[in-house]
C-alpha positions as CSV (number, residue, x, y, z in Angstrom):
1,M,8.0,16.8,0.1
2,G,4.6,17.9,-1.3
3,F,1.8,19.4,0.7
4,I,0.6,17.2,3.6
5,C,-3.0,16.6,4.6
6,F,-3.3,17.1,8.4
7,K,-6.3,14.7,8.5
8,C,-4.9,11.6,6.6
9,N,-1.2,12.4,5.9
10,H,-1.5,12.0,2.2
11,S,0.9,14.2,0.2
12,F,-0.2,16.4,-2.8
13,G,1.9,18.0,-5.5
14,N,0.3,21.4,-5.3
15,V,-1.8,23.6,-3.0
16,S,-4.9,23.4,-5.2
17,S,-4.9,19.6,-5.1
18,L,-4.6,19.7,-1.3
19,L,-7.5,22.2,-0.9
20,A,-9.7,20.2,-3.2
21,H,-8.9,17.1,-1.2
22,F,-10.0,18.8,2.0
23,R,-13.3,19.7,0.5
24,R,-13.9,16.5,-1.4
25,D,-12.6,13.8,0.9
26,H,-12.9,15.4,4.4
27,S,-15.9,17.7,3.8
28,L,-14.0,20.6,5.2
29,V,-15.5,24.1,4.7
30,D,-14.5,27.7,5.6
31,G,-14.9,28.1,9.4
32,C,-13.2,24.8,10.3
33,N,-9.6,24.6,11.5
34,L,-7.1,24.0,8.7
35,K,-3.8,23.0,10.1
36,C,-0.5,23.4,8.4
37,R,1.8,20.4,8.8
38,Q,4.7,21.4,6.5
39,G,7.8,20.6,8.3
40,S,7.6,21.9,11.9
41,C,4.9,24.6,11.0
42,A,1.8,24.3,13.1
43,I,-0.2,27.4,12.2
44,E,-4.0,27.1,11.8
45,Y,-6.4,29.0,9.6
46,S,-10.2,29.0,9.4
47,K,-10.4,30.1,5.7
48,F,-9.3,28.2,2.7
49,N,-8.0,31.4,1.0
50,S,-5.8,32.4,3.9
51,F,-4.5,28.9,4.3
52,G,-3.7,28.6,0.5
53,V,-1.9,32.0,0.6
54,H,0.1,30.8,3.6
55,L,1.2,27.6,1.8
56,R,2.0,29.4,-1.4
57,T,4.1,32.1,0.3
58,K,5.7,30.3,3.3
59,H,6.1,26.8,1.8
60,Y,6.5,27.6,-1.9
61,Q,9.7,25.5,-2.0
62,D,7.6,22.4,-1.4
63,E,5.7,23.1,-4.6
64,L,8.9,23.9,-6.5
65,E,10.4,20.6,-5.5
66,N,7.4,18.7,-6.9
67,S,7.6,20.4,-10.3
68,A,11.3,19.7,-10.7
């Protein structure tokens, strides 16, 4: 499945690539709403670190599928 960008729906193979995409292509910074769109998850974070931890711990299977 990959990690989905909530802004443009592009899929990324790992969390780091998704977070870099947010910063580079959408100019998102800490303090903005970062929305999880993995499956039916709809949680929101305002910090990149917290969002990355969420993706890596709650949706780690999506990253494993991409590395297989």
